C-alpha positions in Angstrom: 64.8 -29.6 43.4 64.8 -27.3 40.4 64.4 -28.8 37.0 66.1 -27.0 34.1 64.3 -27.5 30.9 66.3 -27.9 27.7 65.3 -26.5 24.4 63.3 -28.9 22.2 65.3 -30.5 19.5 63.8 -30.2 16.1 65.3 -30.5 12.6 66.6 -27.2 11.4 64.4 -27.3 8.3 61.3 -27.6 10.6 62.4 -24.8 12.9 62.9 -22.5 9.9 59.3 -22.8 8.7 57.2 -19.7 9.0 53.7 -21.0 9.8 50.9 -20.5 7.3 49.0 -17.3 7.9 45.3 -17.7 7.0 42.9 -14.9 6.4 41.7 -13.2 9.6 38.5 -14.8 10.8 35.4 -12.5 11.2 35.0 -13.2 14.9 38.7 -12.4 15.6 38.3 -9.0 13.9 35.1 -8.3 15.8 36.9 -8.9 19.1 39.9 -6.9 18.1 38.1 -3.7 17.1 34.8 -4.1 19.0 32.8 -4.5 15.7 29.5 -6.2 15.1 30.3 -9.5 13.3 27.2 -9.2 11.2 28.6 -6.0 9.6 32.0 -7.4 8.7 32.8 -8.1 5.1 35.4 -10.9 4.6 37.2 -10.8 1.2 40.4 -12.5 2.3 40.3 -16.2 1.7 38.9 -16.8 -1.8 35.7 -18.4 -0.5 32.5 -18.7 -2.5 30.3 -15.8 -1.4 27.2 -17.9 -2.3 28.0 -20.3 0.5 27.5 -24.0 0.0 25.0 -25.5 -2.5 21.7 -26.5 -1.0 22.2 -29.9 -2.6 25.4 -30.4 -0.6 23.7 -29.3 2.6 20.9 -31.8 2.1 23.4 -34.6 1.4 25.2 -33.8 4.6 22.0 -34.0 6.6 21.3 -37.5 5.1 24.9 -38.6 5.9 24.7 -37.4 9.5 23.0 -40.6 10.6 26.2 -42.5 10.0 28.6 -40.2 12.0 29.2 -42.8 14.7 31.1 -44.8 12.1 34.4 -43.9 10.5 34.2 -42.5 7.0 35.0 -44.7 4.1 38.8 -44.7 4.1 39.0 -45.1 0.3 36.1 -42.8 -0.5 34.6 -45.2 -3.0 31.4 -43.3 -3.8 33.2 -40.0 -4.2 36.0 -41.6 -6.3 33.3 -43.2 -8.4 31.6 -39.9 -9.1 34.9 -38.3 -9.9 36.0 -41.2 -12.1 32.7 -40.9 -14.1 33.1 -37.1 -14.4 36.7 -37.2 -15.6 36.7 -40.5 -17.5 39.4 -42.2 -15.5 39.7 -45.4 -13.4 39.2 -45.2 -9.7 42.8 -46.0 -9.0 43.8 -42.8 -10.8 42.3 -40.7 -8.0 43.7 -39.6 -4.6 41.4 -37.8 -2.1 42.7 -35.1 0.1 41.6 -32.9 3.1 41.4 -30.0 0.7 43.8 -29.6 -2.2 46.3 -28.3 0.3 46.5 -31.9 1.6 47.1 -33.1 -1.9 50.1 -30.8 -2.3 51.5 -32.0 1.1 50.9 -35.6 0.2 52.8 -35.1 -3.1 55.7 -33.6 -1.2 55.7 -36.3 1.4 55.7 -39.0 -1.2 58.4 -37.6 -3.5 60.6 -35.2 -1.6 63.4 -35.8 1.0 66.6 -34.1 2.2 68.9 -34.1 -0.8 66.1 -33.6 -3.3 64.7 -30.3 -4.6 61.4 -28.8 -5.8 60.9 -26.0 -8.4 58.2 -23.4 -8.1 57.6 -19.9 -9.2 58.0 -16.6 -7.3 54.6 -15.3 -6.1 53.1 -18.8 -6.3 51.0 -20.5 -3.7 52.8 -20.5 -0.4 52.1 -24.2 0.3 54.7 -25.2 -2.4 57.3 -23.6 -0.3 56.0 -25.0 3.0 55.7 -28.6 1.6 59.2 -28.4 0.3 60.6 -27.0 3.6 58.8 -29.6 5.7 60.5 -32.4 3.8 63.9 -30.9 4.2 64.3 -30.5 0.5 66.0 -27.8 -1.4 64.0 -24.8 -2.8 64.4 -23.7 -6.4 62.2 -20.6 -6.7 62.2 -19.2 -10.2 61.6 -15.4 -10.7 58.2 -14.5 -11.9 57.4 -13.1 -15.3 54.6 -10.6 -15.3 53.6 -11.8 -11.8 53.2 -15.4 -13.2 55.1 -18.5 -14.1 58.1 -18.3 -16.5 57.9 -21.9 -17.7 61.0 -21.7 -19.8 63.0 -20.5 -16.8 61.4 -23.1 -14.6 62.4 -25.8 -17.1 66.0 -24.6 -17.1 66.0 -24.5 -13.3 65.3 -28.3 -13.0 68.4 -29.9 -11.4 69.7 -33.4 -11.1 68.1 -33.6 -7.6 64.7 -32.1 -8.6 61.8 -34.4 -7.9 58.8 -32.0 -8.0 57.7 -29.0 -10.1 54.7 -27.1 -8.9 52.6 -25.1 -11.3 49.4 -23.1 -10.3 47.0 -22.3 -13.0 45.4 -19.9 -12.4 48.0 -18.8 -9.9 47.3 -17.7 -6.4 47.8 -14.9 -5.2 48.3 -13.2 -8.6 45.6 -14.7 -10.7 47.8 -15.2 -13.8 46.9 -17.9 -16.3 49.0 -20.1 -18.6 47.4 -21.2 -21.9 47.0 -24.9 -22.6 49.7 -24.9 -25.4 52.4 -23.5 -23.0 51.7 -26.1 -20.3 51.5 -28.9 -22.8 54.9 -27.9 -24.3 56.4 -27.7 -20.8 55.1 -31.2 -19.9 56.4 -32.6 -23.1 59.8 -31.1 -22.5 60.1 -32.2 -18.9 59.0 -35.8 -19.8 61.3 -36.0 -22.8 64.4 -34.7 -20.9 63.8 -36.2 -17.4 61.3 -39.0 -17.9 59.4 -40.0 -14.7 62.2 -38.7 -12.4 60.6 -35.3 -12.2 56.9 -35.1 -11.3 54.9 -32.1 -12.3 52.0 -31.0 -10.0 49.4 -28.9 -11.9 47.4 -27.1 -9.3 44.0 -26.1 -10.7 42.2 -24.9 -7.6 40.5 -22.0 -9.5 39.8 -23.9 -12.8 36.0 -23.5 -12.6 36.3 -19.7 -12.6 38.0 -19.7 -16.1 36.0 -18.3 -19.0 34.8 -21.1 -21.2 37.2 -20.2 -24.1 40.2 -20.6 -21.7 39.2 -24.0 -20.3 41.0 -27.2 -21.4 41.0 -30.8 -20.4 44.1 -31.3 -18.4 43.2 -34.9 -17.7 44.1 -35.8 -21.2 47.7 -34.9 -20.3 47.6 -37.3 -17.3 46.9 -40.1 -19.9 50.0 -39.0 -21.8 52.4 -38.2 -19.0 52.9 -40.7 -16.2 54.8 -38.0 -14.3 51.8 -35.6 -14.0 49.5 -35.0 -11.0 46.5 -32.7 -11.6 45.1 -31.3 -8.3 41.6 -29.9 -7.9 39.5 -28.7 -5.0 35.9 -28.3 -3.8 36.8 -25.3 -1.6 36.4 -22.6 -4.2 33.7 -22.6 -6.8 31.9 -25.6 -5.2 31.5 -23.7 -2.0 32.8 -26.4 0.4 35.9 -24.6 1.9 34.9 -25.5 5.5 34.6 -29.2 4.7 38.0 -29.6 3.1 37.8 -31.8 0.1 40.4 -32.0 -2.7 41.5 -34.6 -5.1 44.3 -35.5 -7.5 44.3 -37.4 -10.8 47.4 -39.2 -11.8 48.4 -42.6 -13.2 48.5 -45.6 -10.7 52.3 -45.5 -9.9 51.9 -42.0 -8.5 48.5 -42.6 -6.8 50.0 -45.7 -5.2 52.8 -43.7 -3.7 50.5 -40.9 -2.6 48.1 -43.3 -0.9 51.0 -44.9 1.0 51.5 -41.7 2.9 47.9 -40.3 2.9 46.4 -40.2 6.4 43.6 -42.7 6.9 40.1 -41.2 6.9 41.5 -37.9 5.7 38.2 -36.9 4.1 35.3 -37.1 6.5 31.8 -38.6 5.9 30.0 -35.3 5.6 32.6 -33.9 3.3 32.4 -36.9 1.0 28.6 -36.7 0.8 28.6 -33.0 0.2 31.3 -33.3 -2.5 29.3 -35.9 -4.4 26.2 -33.7 -4.4 28.1 -30.5 -5.4 29.9 -32.3 -8.2 26.5 -32.7 -9.9 25.1 -29.3 -9.1 25.8 -27.7 -12.4 23.4 -24.8 -11.8 25.2 -23.8 -8.7 28.5 -23.9 -10.4 27.3 -21.8 -13.3 25.8 -19.2 -10.8 29.2 -19.1 -9.0 31.0 -18.5 -12.3 28.6 -15.7 -13.4 28.6 -14.0 -10.1 32.4 -14.0 -10.0 32.8 -12.7 -13.5 30.4 -9.8 -12.9 32.1 -9.0 -9.5 35.6 -9.0 -11.1 34.4 -6.4 -13.6 33.0 -4.3 -10.8 36.3 -4.4 -8.8 38.6 -3.8 -11.8 36.4 -0.8 -13.0 36.7 0.6 -9.5 40.4 0.2 -9.5 40.6 1.9 -12.9 38.6 4.8 -11.5 40.9 5.0 -8.5 44.0 4.9 -10.7 45.3 1.7 -9.1 47.3 -0.9 -11.0 46.1 -4.5 -10.8 46.7 -7.9 -12.3 44.1 -9.0 -14.8 43.5 -12.3 -13.1 41.4 -15.4 -13.7 40.5 -16.7 -10.2 37.9 -15.4 -7.8 40.1 -12.6 -6.5 42.0 -9.6 -7.8 45.5 -8.6 -6.9 45.7 -4.8 -6.6 48.7 -2.4 -6.0 47.9 0.1 -3.3 51.4 1.2 -2.2 51.2 1.4 1.6 49.5 -2.0 1.8 50.0 -2.5 5.6 48.5 0.8 6.5 45.6 0.5 4.1 44.9 -3.0 5.2 44.7 -1.8 8.8 42.4 1.0 7.9 40.2 -1.5 6.0 40.1 -3.7 9.1 39.0 -0.8 11.3 36.1 -0.3 8.9 35.2 -4.0 9.1 36.6 -5.1 5.8 39.0 -8.1 5.7 41.3 -8.5 2.6 44.5 -10.3 2.3 48.0 -8.7 2.6 50.5 -10.6 0.5 53.8 -9.3 1.7 54.8 -12.9 2.6 54.4 -13.7 -1.1 57.0 -11.1 -2.0 54.3 -8.4 -2.8 54.5 -6.0 0.1 52.7 -3.1 -1.8 49.7 -5.3 -2.9 46.5 -6.6 -1.5 44.5 -9.6 -2.7 40.8 -9.0 -2.7 38.3 -11.9 -3.0 35.4 -11.2 -5.2 32.3 -11.2 -3.0 28.6 -10.6 -3.3 27.6 -7.3 -5.0 26.9 -5.6 -1.7 30.2 -6.8 -0.2 32.1 -5.5 -3.2 30.4 -2.2 -2.8 31.3 -2.0 0.9 35.0 -2.7 0.1 35.1 -0.2 -2.8 33.6 2.6 -0.6 36.0 1.9 2.3 39.0 1.8 0.0 37.9 5.0 -1.7 37.5 6.8 1.6 41.0 5.6 2.8 42.7 6.7 -0.4 41.0 10.1 -0.3 42.1 10.6 3.3 38.5 10.6 4.6 
C-alpha cells in the first residue's frame, strides 16, 4: 500500500520566514575550498578577536564540577553581579541565551497577530524575525544616513504597535544615536502612548563606544516603565560561544518576559564565565583599545582604496565595494570571511569585523589584490 504524504501545515507567517544566515564557519570554508583552517581569517560575526578572558575560562573550569546538575534557573549569582554593577534590584533583570534570546523573549511576551512592531531599515535582522515569528505586522521605517530616523519611527507608531526596536550602535551599519535624541524619543513615546508601546534599546555594542559617547541608559529604565535595555556578553566580553545576554526593565515587563523565557536558558558554564568577565575591567579595556586601533587601520585602508564606508561605532566597519557578491567570493577563495549584507538591504556593501592587527592586514592585502585585478 502506497502512502501519500501531505504537505506540512504551518502558519503562513512562519512559512514566510527566511532563516537567519550566520557568518560562514571556518571549518565550512576550509572544506569548501580545500583550505587550511589555521590560515583562514574570520571577520564576519563581530566576535572579539582576543577570545575569552582568562578569568572567564578559570571560572568555567571551577564550575565544571557541577555540570551533572541543572543550572540555576533564575541565575541568582549572575543577576546579583549585574544588579550590583547597574544599581538595580534583581527583579529588574532578565537573563537570555545571548541578547538574541532577549529580543525573541520581548517579542514573545508582547507581540501577537493583530499587533505591530516598528524598527528601522538596515537594523538588526532579528527584529524582523521576531516580529514575523509572532505573526505581527512589520512597520519598517526608512533609514536616515544608514541609521535610525527616530522622528519618522515615532510618526510610524500605530494603534496596534506594541514594540519599537532601536539598536545603538546599530548592526550592521554601526551608526550611533546620541543620548539626547534617544531620551527625547523615549519621552515622546511615553507621553503619547504610555505603557502600551514598549521600546527595546539594544546596546550589544555599547562597550565599544568612545568614553565621551557613553551614557547611562539604565537611568531611563527608572523613568520609563515601557523601556527594556538589552545587553550582551558576546561582543566586548568575548563570550559569544557561551550565549549570555540580559535585559534591564521594571518588574511588570520582567515578569512578562520571565513567563515566556525558557527554563535553564543560560547554562552553568555561561553564568560562571559571565560573572568573571563582568569584573575583568582590564580585559574590557584591552578589547576597546584594540578595536579602536583596528577601526583606524581599516578606515585608512578604505580611504587609500577610495572606498566609501560608514563611520561606525561598533567592532566592525560597513564598506561599499560595489560588486559585493563577487568580491566576497574572491575573499573566501583567499581564506578571508567577511559578511555580505544584501539581506539587510545593502547589496553593494560588506560588513567587516575588526580583528587582530595581523588579521586586518590579511584582509586589506586580499581586498587590495581583488580590487586591482591581481
